[in-house]
Steps between C-alpha positions, in 0.01 A plus 500: 500500500604818666726523801211634708277201416782247567576678830136490615470126408826422688397706800163322527677166485746624764218606733317171464824314574555716810150413623565133433827519700329682787226238538673171407870526595596449864580828679859419570566477118290799389791742470698257280200455265442877489861579418495236222173641360649851502810381319295313238278807445808718454650254251165492316503882473856506373416236229178678398673835480792355295272314258275801449799728446624268221178541295 
C-alpha cells in the first residue's frame, strides 16, 4: 500500500469520526473529542510514514 492510499483511507476515517463527534457528542465536550481525534490522526500518519519508509 502506498503512502497516498494509506493517507486517503485514514483521512476518510478521520472525517467520518469528526461527523460522528459533531452529531453524537454533547457540545460541551466537542473540543475534547476533536483534539483527541486530531492527535490520533497525527499518530496514525507518523506510524504509516515510518512503516512505509522501512520497506
